[in-house]
C-alpha positions as CSV (number, residue, x, y, z in Angstrom):
1,M,30.7,-29.2,-9.1
2,Q,33.4,-30.0,-6.6
3,A,34.2,-26.4,-6.0
4,I,30.5,-25.6,-5.3
5,G,29.6,-28.3,-3.0
6,R,28.3,-31.9,-2.7
7,R,25.0,-33.2,-4.2
8,I,23.1,-34.9,-1.4
9,D,21.6,-37.5,-3.8
10,S,25.2,-38.8,-4.6
11,V,25.8,-39.8,-1.0
12,E,25.5,-43.6,-0.6
13,N,25.9,-44.1,3.1
14,E,22.6,-43.7,5.0
15,L,24.1,-42.0,8.0
16,E,26.2,-39.6,6.0
17,R,23.1,-38.8,3.9
18,A,21.1,-38.0,7.1
19,V,23.9,-35.7,8.3
20,C,24.0,-34.0,4.9
21,E,20.2,-33.6,4.9
22,R,20.3,-32.0,8.4
23,L,23.1,-29.6,7.3
24,Y,21.2,-28.8,4.1
25,L,18.2,-27.7,6.2
26,S,20.3,-25.6,8.5
27,G,19.8,-21.8,8.7
28,R,23.3,-21.1,7.4
29,Q,22.7,-23.2,4.2
30,R,19.2,-21.7,3.7
31,R,20.6,-18.1,4.0
32,Q,23.4,-19.0,1.6
33,R,20.9,-20.5,-0.9
34,W,18.6,-17.5,-0.5
35,G,21.4,-15.1,-1.2
36,L,22.5,-17.1,-4.2
37,M,19.0,-17.2,-5.6
38,L,18.9,-13.4,-5.4
39,A,22.3,-13.1,-7.0
40,L,21.3,-15.5,-9.8
41,G,18.1,-13.5,-10.3
42,F,20.2,-10.3,-10.6
43,K,22.7,-11.9,-12.9
44,H,20.1,-13.2,-15.3
45,T,18.1,-10.0,-15.2
46,L,21.2,-7.9,-16.0
47,R,22.1,-10.3,-18.8
48,G,18.5,-10.1,-20.2
49,V,18.5,-6.3,-20.1
50,L,21.9,-6.2,-21.8
51,F,20.7,-8.5,-24.6
52,N,17.1,-7.2,-25.0
53,W,17.5,-3.5,-24.2
54,P,16.0,-2.4,-27.6
55,L,12.9,-4.4,-26.9
56,Y,12.5,-2.9,-23.4
57,L,13.3,0.6,-24.7
58,L,10.7,0.3,-27.5
59,A,8.1,-1.0,-25.0
60,L,8.8,1.9,-22.7
61,V,8.5,4.5,-25.5
62,V,5.2,3.0,-26.7
63,L,3.8,3.0,-23.1
64,L,4.9,6.5,-22.3
65,R,3.7,8.2,-25.5
66,P,0.0,9.2,-25.6
67,D,-0.1,8.7,-29.4
68,G,1.7,5.3,-29.3
69,S,0.6,2.6,-31.7
70,V,-1.9,0.1,-30.3
71,W,-0.7,-2.5,-32.8
72,L,2.9,-2.1,-31.8
73,S,2.0,-2.4,-28.1
74,L,0.0,-5.5,-28.9
75,L,3.2,-7.0,-30.4
76,L,5.5,-5.8,-27.7
77,V,3.5,-7.3,-24.8
78,P,4.0,-10.9,-25.9
79,A,7.7,-10.2,-26.7
80,V,8.3,-8.9,-23.2
81,C,6.4,-11.8,-21.7
82,V,8.5,-14.3,-23.7
83,S,11.6,-12.4,-22.5
84,L,10.5,-12.8,-18.9
85,L,9.7,-16.4,-19.4
86,I,13.2,-17.0,-20.7
87,L,14.6,-15.2,-17.7
88,R,12.5,-17.3,-15.3
89,R,13.6,-20.5,-17.0
90,G,17.3,-19.5,-16.9
91,I,17.1,-18.8,-13.1
92,A,15.2,-22.1,-12.6
93,E,17.8,-24.1,-14.6
94,D,20.7,-22.6,-12.6
95,Y,18.9,-23.3,-9.4
96,R,18.4,-26.9,-10.2
97,R,22.0,-27.2,-11.5
98,F,23.8,-25.4,-8.6
99,L,21.5,-25.2,-5.5
100,H,18.9,-27.9,-5.4
101,R,19.9,-30.6,-2.9
102,V,23.5,-29.4,-2.9
103,L,25.4,-28.9,0.4
104,L,27.2,-25.7,-0.5
105,K,30.8,-24.9,0.4
106,P,31.7,-21.5,1.8
107,G,33.2,-20.2,-1.5
108,A,30.5,-21.5,-3.7
109,T,29.1,-18.0,-4.6
110,R,32.1,-17.1,-6.7
111,H,32.1,-20.4,-8.6
112,I,28.4,-20.2,-9.3
113,L,28.3,-16.5,-10.5
114,W,31.6,-16.6,-12.4
115,P,32.2,-20.2,-13.6
116,H,35.7,-20.6,-15.0
117,D,35.5,-24.0,-16.7
């Protein structure tokens, strides 16, 4: 966490916490968090596609074929929804772990997207 930034909740001094809060709400920090949220979304989406590509391919074939099985499509819709729910949860967990109430350092993007420890 030291390479990423400083968690605001861990600051004990009231004046220092107020300064950190103000910096956290600055435009630069907001843009950095917004870019990191997009990057985390892309990272998790790519990972989900790589792990679940047969599911998505089968769903695409069933939807594109006019004689596709109705029963198979009824089974694939919940499977794709569960996959999207897992994707959403992964992005939310990474957001809470890396970005929520964290004053980010300039090189935090590299450490968040490609952790080395």
